[in-house]
N, C-alpha and C positions, 0 to 999 in steps of 0.2 A: 801531636798524637794522631794514627790517623784518623779519618771517618768514616760511618759504616755506612755503606749506601743501603735504606731499604726502599724498596719497589712498590708501588701500589699501583694493585690495574683493577680499574676501579667502572662501574657505570652508575649512571643518575643518582638512584636511590640510594648509594651508598655513599656519597661526598659527604655528607654533614658527621656520617661515622667514621671517614676514614679523616677528614683533617681534625677530630677533636682526637681521634689516635691518634696522629701527630704532635697533639699539644701535649697529650698525655706519654708517651715514650717518651720525649727528650726532656720530660721534668721528671720523671722519676729512672732512666737511665743514667748509668755513672759512667758514659760514654759517648762521646762524641757523632752524633747521628744526623745524617742527610738524604733526604728524600725525595723523590721523583714520581711521578703521576704520569701516568698510561690509562687513556681512554679509551673505546671506540664509539663513543656517544657525543656528538656533539654537543648536546644538551650537558652534558660533563664537565667539559672542556668548559661552557661556559659560565654556569653553576664555580667552578674551581677559582676562575677567574677575579670574578666577585670576592672572594674570601681570599683573593692575593696569593696564588697558588698558582705556578707554572705547570704546565700538562702537556705531555705529547699527544695527540693522536694519531692515532693509527693512521684512519683512511684517508686522511693529507699527507701521510711518511709514505703510505702503497705509492701514491700516484706520480712520487718523487724517481723513486724505483726504475729504473730501464731494464733493457731486456738485449742483454748482449746476443751475439750470433749463438754461443755457448751454453746460452742460459739454462737449457737442458741437462748438461753436463756439470754445470755448478752444483743442482741441483743432487743430481745425485752422488756429487761428489761429497756435499754435503750431508748426505745420508748417511753414507758409509764412515766417514768423521764420525759420526753421531750415534753409532751400533750401540746397542749397548747403554744407551741415557733416555734414548726417545725411541717411542714404537714405531714399527714401519708407516712411513709417508702414505701408501696410499689407504690407510686406514685415516689419516686425520680425513682426507678425500669422501670417502665412502660417508664419515661420522658428519659431517656438515652439513645442518638440515638447507640453510640457504643456498645450499648449490642442488638446490630440484628446479629442477628442466634448465639447466643450465647448462652450457656446451660443454664437453669436455677439454678443450683448448682455455675456456674459462677458466675452470676450476681448476688446472694446473698452473693457469700462470698466477692468480690470486694464493696457494701455496707458496709459489715461490717468492713471491711481493711477500710473503707476511714471515716466512724466515728469513730473508736476506733483511728485511726489517731489525729481525730482532737477533740473529747469530752478532752484529756488528753492534746493535745498542749493548748486549752483554759483555761483549770482548769490552767495548772503551768502560762503563759503569762496572762490570765487575759486583755485581749486587751481594748483597751476603745471604739477604733473605727480602722475598716477594710475599707481599700478601694478595691474595686476589680475591673472587666469587669462585665456588666451585665450576669443578669442567660444565659446561653451559655450551661453547661454542669454537671455532676451531682458535682465535689469539689465546682465548687463557688454555686451550691444551697442549699447543705449542710453545706457550708460554713455560707454565712448569714444566713441561719435559726438559724444553731445553735449558732451561737454568741450571739444572743437575749438572749438562754436561761443561758448563762453566762456574761449577764449583759453589754455586750459590744452592739458597735450603728454598721450594716453594711449599706455600703455604695456602688452600683453598681454603675459604669459609662454606660452609652449608648449613642450614638447619638441621639440627635431630631428627631422626624417627622418633627417638628415646633417649633417655626422659624426657618428659613435656618441658619444654621452655630453657632448652640447651641447642648447642651447637657444635659441633667437627670442625677439626683442624687437616687437611689431608694433604699427606707429603709428598703423595703424588695423585693421579687417577685412578683412585680404591684401594688406598693405605689409608689409615688416620694413625696419627699421633698420638704415641703411648699405650698405644689398644695394645696390642702385642707384647709392650714389655709392660705393662701391668701385670696381662691373664700371668707372663712366664713367673714375675715376681711373684704372683699370689700361691702357685706349684710351685715354686722353690720353698718357700718359707712356710707355706701350709696356711690354711685360714682359720680367722679366729672362731670364736662362740658367736659372737658379736656379727661377723659377717656371711656367717654363716645362717644366721636368725633373716639379716639384711635381703641372701639372695633367696628363702623360702618365700619371704614378705613380697618381693617381684612376683615371682615366679606362680603363688596366689591367686597375686592381683591379675596376670595374663590368663590364667584357666578358667577361672570364672566371669572372664569379661569383664572385668572393670576398669582394665589399662592396657588399651589397645594403642600402639605406635602410629606416632601424628606428626606433623610437622606444623600444619597450621594450628594455631589455640581459637579453642572449644568458645575463646569470645567473640571471636570473629565469628562462626557458625550458629552461634547462639544470636547476634546479632543481624546478620543475613534474615536468618528464619523470623526474628519479629518482624521484617517489612512486608506492607500490604503487596498487593500487584501494581497499587501506581507507582510506590516506589521506587523499588524494582524498575520498574521503566524507566523512571527520573532516573536513576542510579548506572544502567544501563546507556541512555541515554547521554548523559555526563560524561563518564568513562571513555566510552566511545569516541567521543567527538573528543576526546582530549588525547586519546590513543590514533586517531587521523591527523588532527593535526599537527603531532611529535610526531609522526611518521614521513608526515608529507616534508615536514620541516625538516627531515633527518635525511629524507632521499634527495632532495633538492640542495642540500648543503655536501651529500656524496656521500653518504653511510649507506654502506654494502652491507652493511652486517643488520637489519631491520627486519621485522616479522612481516608479512603480506599483509598490506592494508584494509583492513577493514573501512568497510561502509557504513557509516553511520543510519540507525535511520530503519533496520532491519532487524527487531526486536521482535514482533511478531513474527514475521515468516522464519527466524531463525527456532523460534520455541517450538512453531508448529513442525517445523522439520526434525526438531529433534525431539519433539514427540511423539514425529509417524517412527522415529531410529529405534526410539526408547521400546516403544512395541513392539517393534522387529525383535530387537534382544533380548525380549523377554518370553516372547515365541519361544528359542533357539534355548536360552535358561531357565532351564523349568524344571529340572529333575533333579531327582534329588538319588544319593548313595544308596542301594541297598545294605540294610546293615547288616555286618558281619563279613559283609565280600571285602577283601585288602585292597587300598585302592593308594595311589599317585596322587598327593594333589598341587596345581599347575595355576597361583592364580596370575592370569594374564597381566601385561605392562602395560604400562602409558606409552604412545608411541607420538613424534617424535621424545626420547628422553635419554638424558645420559648414561642410564640404567641399559639402556638395547644400546644405544651407537657407538658406545663409547666401552664402558665397563664391560658387554655381552659383545664384543665386536665381530664374530662371527660364527655368532650364533643370532644375530638379530633376526632371521627369519623363525619369530616365534612356531608358527602354524609347521613349520618344517622342524622344527623344536620336537615340535608334542609329536609328529609326526614319528619322528626315530624311535619318541620315548614307545609308542602305540606299539610299531614292532618290536623295542625288545624288552616290554614286560613278559614276567609271569604270564600263565594262558588265564590263570584262575583272578588276575587283578587289571584294577580298571583304573583306568585318570579320571580325574576331577579337572574339571576346567569352569573356573569363576571368572567372569567379565570384571576388568578394574574401574572401578566407580565412574572415574573421567573419562573411560571409553563409550560407554553403552550407548551414548548419542554419536560416535563417529568412526566404527568400524563398519566394514562394506557388508551388505548380507551374504557375496562370496564366501568369503570368510569362514561365516558362522556354517557355512552349506558343507564348508571343505572341513571343517572339525563333528558335522555331524554324520558326515560319511562315515566317521573312523569308528570300527566297529566295540572298539573297548573303550572309549571318550562319553563320561558323562557331563554333560552343561549344567552346572549346578545352581540354583537358584542368586539369584545377583544378591538380594538381601539377607542370604545365609551367611551368619558371622563368622569370619576365616578365622578366629581362634578355636573353633569348634572344628573346622574342617583339618584342620594344623593337631587338633588334639586326637582325632580318631584317625587320623592316616596311618602308612606305611612310612611313607616316604614324602616329604615335599621336594619340588623340585622348582625351580627357577633360575632363570638369566645370571639376575643380581637382585631383587627385589627384596624388599625387608620384611614378607614372610619367612625368610630363614632366617634374620634375626631374632625375630618371635618361634621358631621352632628349634633354634638354639636353646632358647630360654629355657625349654622342657624335655631338653634333652634325644629331640627325634632327627634321625637322621636328616642331612639336607644333600642333594645335587643340586651345582652351581655351574652354569653356563656359563660366566664370566669372571673376573675378576674384582668382587666387592671386599669391601673395607672392614665385617666381617668376618673374610672368610677365612681367619684364624682358630675359629670355634672349632671344639672336639670332633662334633658330629658334621661336619661339611667332607662333602668330594668333591671335588673337581669331576666337571663331565671326562674333557681329555679326547681321544678319540671316540665319533661314533660309532664304530667301526664295533667298539669293546663296549657299549654303551652295557649288554645285559649283563658284564661282569659287573661293572662298575655299579649297578643297583643294587646288584649281590653284597658289594662291599661297603659300601651304601648302607645296607641294611643290617649288616654287623656291628653299626657304627652308634647304635642304640642304647643310650645312657640312661640312668637313671634320675630322677632329678635332682635328689641326690647326691649325684655324683662329686667329688670336688671338681671334676676339671668344666663341669656347665656351670655350679654355682662360680669357679672361678672366671667364665667367660662373660657371666651374667655382672659381674662385678666388676672385669675389667673394661665393661661396655660403657656401663653406667659411668666409672672413675676418665673415661677418654672422652667422652664427651665433655662441655666444659659450660658452666650453669652462665646464663645471657641468650639473648633474643636476634637471631641474625634472619629477619622474613622480614620482604619487603612486603605482608599481608600481615604484620604483625601491628596493627594499628593501636593496641592498647598492652603497653606504652611505643612510642616509635624507638628503630635501633639507635637514634642518635640520644638518647635521654640519660645523662650525666650515669646514675646508677650505670646502665647496660655499658655507658660505654667504659668505665673503672673496669668492671666482669669481663669484657675481651678484653679491655688492656690487660689487663693480670695475668691472662692466659699467653697473651702475646708476649711479653715481658718471662714469663716461667718458659717457655718456649725458646726463646734467643737465647736465653742463660743456660737452659741446657744441652742446645746447640753450639753453644762455645765452650760449655765446658766434654761436651762428649757425653751427654747421658744419654745421647737419641743418636741410634745410629745412621 
């Protein structure tokens, strides 16, 4: 019997979970499996070795890859071969956050090495299945895309925005396993009375503000809020000192894929700066939408993040997207723009001033609940954020400028060409559906059903992700997915 190759592509905080998943899959799977670990962190490699697992470190392997005279031609040749399986290679360059301030020559050489690492690796091992973190930066994006070219099945785990304590499994960047399949099945057979009641229950929880999609546990927020100022300073010093030490160590060892090194001991200065930026943002975001005036709701995105750099690669400039919407809207409509909670300390004043100059843009108060704006607006416009899921829950039209996992919602319209954005707005407007519409209810149930029970988040302190009960939940979901891929239940 041939062994099935399972590839684990992981980061340090996932080591305990993936090792436990290996044991679980070996125990429960009725066929022989062979596991291969890949990481781009030296810490993860060290932790795996302590647990008796061999690991391929991407950074170490990239250094071994030479640059022949025709390396650019080889890069172009591989792109031509992979067309239809991977995205345009330029998109990987544009989306990689670690390329900031690097020369073009360094960028494209790093891309070449990364591709020349994965392509022969997949040719040699022919992985049937790859489990990784959801798209975070280039090694994950390329691996997930290139694996499909070699006949494998990628699965990226990410914390689900909704329901609470669940996770999503991506077949590729922007497509979730089971979502479309469950939706089609529900529409084909029709919803039962119990399923309709469940959909109404979820809708009611949302429109009353009792259930807001979030991917960080409420227990963590409650714990943070109970801390005193002194405790927060101590926590800041502890985590930043550890981060500083970790990143220095990774850089010394040659890890190219690490964030900018933070300097410990800047808590007070950062608090002052953040407070200043917060006051500035509140000066701009202090407006309200006049009751009765039709408006499009546009929630700003966190940057940099996969929602902007990958899912919305061609529309990642939010200012220009809003400017295009501003020009394309009917003359009596407005755009209600709300700042992302985690960006109100970080965006420049010039960005806000540019928004302020647009005559039909209203910069709504940052503390106004999003669910109220979604309920009252005519259309939600988003690159690929979860506001689109929230709007779909109640049948609200959505215009997306990217390729989100929930894009199969019956109320979603893709923006396409910006020159035709005016027609796109009216096309979306006509997609308004009643919350009782079977298509809306089927979407709600499909999203709930597609997201698996379990915690997959390095912020989830209670319990940790390698808790035995959590390993079983995630393991069962992975096991079912592998069986469904084998049996052809997943396209």
